[in-house]
C-alpha positions as CSV (number, residue, x, y, z in Angstrom):
1,M,22.2,-28.2,-16.3
2,D,22.0,-26.2,-13.8
3,E,23.1,-27.5,-10.7
4,K,21.6,-24.4,-8.6
5,A,18.0,-24.2,-10.7
6,G,17.6,-27.2,-11.4
7,M,16.0,-28.2,-14.9
8,N,12.8,-27.9,-16.6
9,F,10.6,-30.8,-18.3
10,S,11.5,-29.6,-21.6
11,E,14.8,-28.9,-21.0
12,Y,15.1,-33.1,-19.9
13,V,13.1,-34.2,-23.4
14,A,15.3,-31.8,-25.4
15,I,18.8,-33.4,-24.1
16,L,17.2,-37.0,-24.6
17,S,16.5,-36.2,-28.3
18,G,19.7,-35.2,-29.1
19,N,18.7,-32.3,-30.9
20,T,20.5,-29.3,-29.9
21,D,17.8,-26.9,-31.0
22,L,15.5,-28.0,-28.8
23,L,17.6,-27.4,-26.0
24,D,19.0,-24.2,-27.1
25,K,14.6,-23.5,-28.1
26,A,14.4,-24.6,-23.9
27,K,17.2,-23.1,-22.9
28,L,15.7,-19.7,-24.5
29,E,12.2,-20.2,-23.2
30,K,13.6,-20.6,-19.7
31,Q,15.3,-16.9,-19.8
32,I,12.5,-15.1,-21.4
33,T,10.0,-16.6,-18.8
34,G,12.4,-15.7,-15.6
35,L,12.5,-11.7,-17.4
36,E,8.8,-11.9,-18.0
37,S,8.2,-12.5,-14.4
38,E,10.4,-9.8,-13.4
39,K,9.0,-7.2,-15.5
40,Q,5.6,-8.2,-14.2
41,A,6.8,-7.7,-10.6
42,F,8.4,-4.4,-11.7
43,N,5.3,-2.8,-13.3
44,R,3.5,-3.8,-9.7
45,S,6.5,-1.9,-7.9
46,K,5.4,0.7,-10.2
47,F,2.0,0.6,-10.1
48,S,1.6,0.6,-5.8
49,A,4.2,3.2,-5.8
50,K,2.0,5.5,-8.1
51,Y,-0.8,5.3,-5.5
52,K,1.3,5.2,-2.8
53,M,3.0,8.5,-4.1
54,Q,-0.4,9.9,-4.9
55,D,-1.7,9.2,-0.8
56,F,2.1,10.7,0.6
57,T,1.1,13.8,-1.4
58,E,-2.5,13.8,-0.2
59,L,-1.2,13.5,3.3
60,L,1.7,16.2,2.6
61,D,-1.0,18.5,2.0
62,S,-3.0,18.0,5.1
63,T,-0.2,18.1,7.0
64,Q,1.3,21.3,6.2
65,S,-2.4,22.4,6.6
66,R,-2.3,21.4,10.3
67,L,1.0,22.6,11.0
68,N,0.3,26.2,9.5
69,R,-2.6,26.7,11.8
70,M,-1.5,25.5,14.7
71,S,1.4,27.7,13.9
72,L,-1.0,30.3,13.9
73,D,-2.5,29.8,16.9
74,W,0.7,30.1,18.9
75,G,1.8,32.8,17.2
76,N,-1.7,34.3,18.3
77,L,-1.1,32.9,21.7
78,Q,2.4,34.3,22.0
79,Q,1.1,38.0,21.2
80,R,-1.9,37.8,23.7
81,I,0.3,36.0,26.8
82,Q,0.3,37.8,30.0
83,K,2.8,37.4,32.5
84,R,2.5,38.4,36.2
85,S,5.2,40.2,38.0
86,D,6.8,36.7,39.2
87,G,7.0,35.6,35.7
88,T,4.7,33.4,35.9
89,I,1.8,33.0,33.0
90,A,-1.7,34.2,34.0
91,N,-4.6,32.1,33.9
92,P,-7.5,34.8,32.5
93,V,-9.9,31.8,32.1
94,L,-13.4,33.7,31.2
95,L,-16.3,31.0,31.8
96,D,-20.2,31.5,31.6
97,G,-22.2,32.4,34.7
98,L,-19.1,33.9,36.1
99,P,-17.8,37.3,37.1
100,P,-14.6,38.2,35.0
101,N,-12.7,38.6,37.9
102,A,-13.4,35.3,39.3
103,D,-10.4,33.6,41.0
104,I,-8.6,30.1,41.0
105,K,-11.1,28.0,43.2
106,Q,-14.8,29.5,41.6
107,I,-13.2,28.6,38.0
108,G,-12.2,25.0,39.4
109,A,-15.5,25.0,40.9
110,K,-17.8,25.7,37.9
111,L,-16.0,24.0,35.2
112,N,-16.7,20.8,37.7
113,Q,-20.1,21.7,37.9
114,F,-20.0,21.7,34.0
115,A,-18.6,18.2,34.1
116,D,-21.4,17.0,36.6
117,K,-24.1,18.4,34.8
118,A,-23.4,19.2,31.3
119,R,-25.2,17.9,28.6
120,T,-24.4,18.6,24.8
121,G,-25.7,15.8,23.0
122,G,-22.0,15.4,21.3
123,Q,-22.2,19.0,20.3
124,Y,-19.4,21.6,21.0
125,K,-20.8,24.0,23.1
126,E,-19.0,26.8,23.9
127,I,-18.6,27.8,28.0
128,G,-15.7,30.6,27.7
129,T,-12.7,32.2,26.4
130,L,-8.6,32.2,27.4
131,Y,-6.5,34.5,25.3
132,G,-9.2,34.6,22.7
133,F,-9.3,31.0,22.3
134,T,-12.9,29.5,22.8
135,L,-13.7,27.1,25.6
136,L,-15.6,24.1,24.6
137,V,-17.6,21.3,26.3
138,K,-18.4,18.4,24.6
139,T,-21.0,15.3,26.2
140,E,-19.8,12.3,24.7
141,M,-21.8,8.3,25.7
142,S,-20.2,5.1,25.7
143,E,-21.5,1.5,27.2
144,K,-19.6,-0.6,29.3
145,E,-21.2,-4.3,30.3
146,G,-24.6,-2.6,29.0
147,V,-24.3,0.8,31.3
148,D,-24.5,4.0,29.7
149,I,-21.2,6.0,30.5
150,R,-21.7,10.1,30.3
151,V,-18.5,11.8,30.1
152,N,-17.7,15.5,29.5
153,R,-14.3,16.3,27.7
154,F,-13.5,19.9,27.8
155,L,-11.3,21.6,24.7
156,V,-9.6,25.0,23.6
157,Q,-10.5,26.2,20.4
158,G,-8.2,29.2,18.1
159,E,-8.3,31.2,14.9
160,G,-6.5,27.8,13.7
161,N,-9.8,25.6,14.3
162,I,-8.2,22.7,15.6
163,K,-9.2,21.7,19.2
164,Y,-6.5,21.2,21.7
165,T,-7.2,18.9,25.1
166,Y,-5.2,18.2,28.5
167,S,-5.5,14.7,30.3
168,N,-7.7,13.9,27.2
169,G,-10.2,16.7,28.1
170,I,-11.1,15.7,31.3
171,I,-11.4,17.9,34.4
172,A,-9.3,17.4,37.3
173,K,-11.5,17.1,40.7
174,D,-9.1,19.4,42.4
175,E,-10.5,23.0,41.4
176,K,-6.4,24.6,41.1
177,L,-5.9,22.1,38.3
178,A,-8.8,22.4,37.0
179,A,-8.7,26.1,36.4
180,V,-5.3,25.9,34.4
181,N,-6.9,22.6,32.2
182,F,-7.2,25.0,28.9
183,L,-3.6,26.7,29.7
184,N,-1.8,23.6,29.9
185,A,-3.7,22.3,26.8
186,L,-2.0,25.3,25.0
187,E,1.2,25.3,26.2
188,K,1.5,21.8,24.4
189,L,1.6,23.7,21.2
190,P,5.1,23.9,20.3
191,G,5.2,19.8,20.6
192,Y,2.5,19.5,18.2
193,I,4.1,21.7,16.0
194,Q,7.2,19.8,16.4
195,Q,5.9,16.6,15.4
196,E,3.7,18.2,12.4
197,Q,7.3,18.9,11.0
198,K,8.8,15.5,11.9
199,K,6.2,13.9,9.9
200,I,6.6,16.5,7.1
201,A,10.6,16.3,7.1
202,E,9.7,12.1,6.4
203,I,7.0,12.5,3.7
204,Q,9.4,14.8,1.4
205,K,12.1,12.3,1.9
206,D,9.9,9.4,0.7
207,L,8.3,11.7,-2.1
208,P,11.7,11.2,-4.3
209,V,12.3,8.0,-4.1
210,L,8.5,6.8,-4.8
211,L,8.6,9.5,-7.9
212,E,11.9,7.6,-9.5
213,V,10.3,4.6,-9.4
214,V,6.4,5.6,-10.9
215,N,8.9,7.4,-13.6
216,G,11.7,4.6,-13.9
217,T,11.5,2.2,-16.8
218,W,12.8,-1.7,-16.3
219,S,16.2,-1.8,-18.2
220,K,15.7,-5.4,-19.5
221,E,13.6,-4.7,-22.1
222,N,15.9,-4.7,-24.9
223,R,17.1,-7.9,-23.9
224,L,14.3,-9.6,-23.3
225,S,13.3,-8.2,-26.9
226,E,16.4,-9.9,-28.6
227,L,15.7,-13.3,-26.7
228,K,12.3,-13.3,-28.3
229,T,14.1,-12.8,-31.6
230,E,16.4,-15.9,-30.8
231,L,13.8,-18.2,-30.2
232,A,11.6,-17.4,-32.6
233,A,14.7,-18.0,-35.2
234,V,14.8,-21.3,-33.2
235,E,11.8,-22.4,-34.0
236,R,11.8,-21.5,-37.4
237,K,14.8,-23.8,-37.9
238,I,13.5,-26.5,-36.2
239,Q,10.5,-26.2,-38.1
240,L,12.5,-26.4,-41.4
241,S,14.3,-29.3,-39.9
242,I,10.7,-31.2,-39.6
243,T,8.9,-30.3,-42.9
244,P,10.8,-32.5,-45.4
245,E,10.3,-35.4,-43.0
246,I,6.3,-34.4,-43.4
247,K,6.8,-34.5,-47.0
248,E,8.3,-37.8,-47.5
249,E,5.5,-39.8,-45.9
250,P,3.2,-39.9,-48.9
251,L,5.5,-41.6,-50.7
252,E,6.6,-43.7,-48.6
253,Q,3.2,-45.2,-48.4
254,A,2.8,-45.5,-52.3
255,E,5.6,-47.5,-52.6
256,K,4.0,-49.7,-49.3
257,Q,1.2,-50.1,-51.3
258,K,3.0,-51.2,-54.7
259,E,5.1,-53.9,-52.8
260,T,2.0,-55.1,-51.2
261,P,-0.1,-57.1,-54.5
262,K,3.1,-58.8,-55.2
263,I,3.9,-59.9,-51.6
264,Q,0.8,-61.4,-51.7
265,E,0.9,-63.1,-54.8
266,S,3.5,-65.0,-53.4
267,I,2.2,-65.8,-50.5
268,T,-0.6,-67.0,-53.0
269,T,1.4,-69.3,-55.4
270,T,3.3,-71.1,-52.4
271,K,-0.3,-71.9,-50.9
272,S,-0.8,-73.2,-54.2
273,N,2.3,-75.7,-54.4
274,F,1.3,-77.5,-51.2
275,L,-2.2,-78.1,-52.3
276,P,-2.7,-82.1,-52.7
277,R,-3.8,-82.9,-55.8
278,S,-7.1,-84.5,-57.3
279,V,-7.2,-88.0,-58.4
280,F,-9.5,-88.3,-61.4
């Protein structure tokens, strides 16, 4: 009896019967059941790892593509960027409806005008350029407590076809802060690039582990096969020990049938001896 794992019903019956073959059979069945359960868990893990690896591979491709496009945008910005004599970055925003030489206040006021009056119907509308990047506005609708809420969000898009925002695309009421919204959005590019690089590094670290699980084989297959062979041998041994008893049954019944008439004759004779004699 296993003090830790306990004893199942078949083992209990085997012990009470006193037949060691039955006990061996019960032990083998218990080991086989445990190994088959372990094998099923291994196969489930392998199946899960296969699909997870497919997802990770697709995620790696999309993340790498996004990183490449962001790097392209950052490279373009670095080539086109202009600096003032004091070293600060210039903000040559060109907006529809404003002259090329518009100052910061004019730019900020125009952006606030777009924020108040733009109606794009959920589409992106071009409103200007900055360093070759396209400036966009999009009207988004939402509902809160039964009231329709309209919000205009501002974005900047480069050659990489990725849209960047600052302050979630909301233009500040202050004209100076509003004017630098797009420049602030582009200056966040290095941080975005770093995040994508980190994601790629994590995926590349996990992929070999998943691949090892997918290509792995269960190490106890031979042991399971051996146990099944042993079980088959024990079952044959048990069957052979039972078969002779089955063959003898008909002979025993025949002997009993032969003895039955003799017993009945003896009983009849005994009864006749005790019957009263008739008086003639």
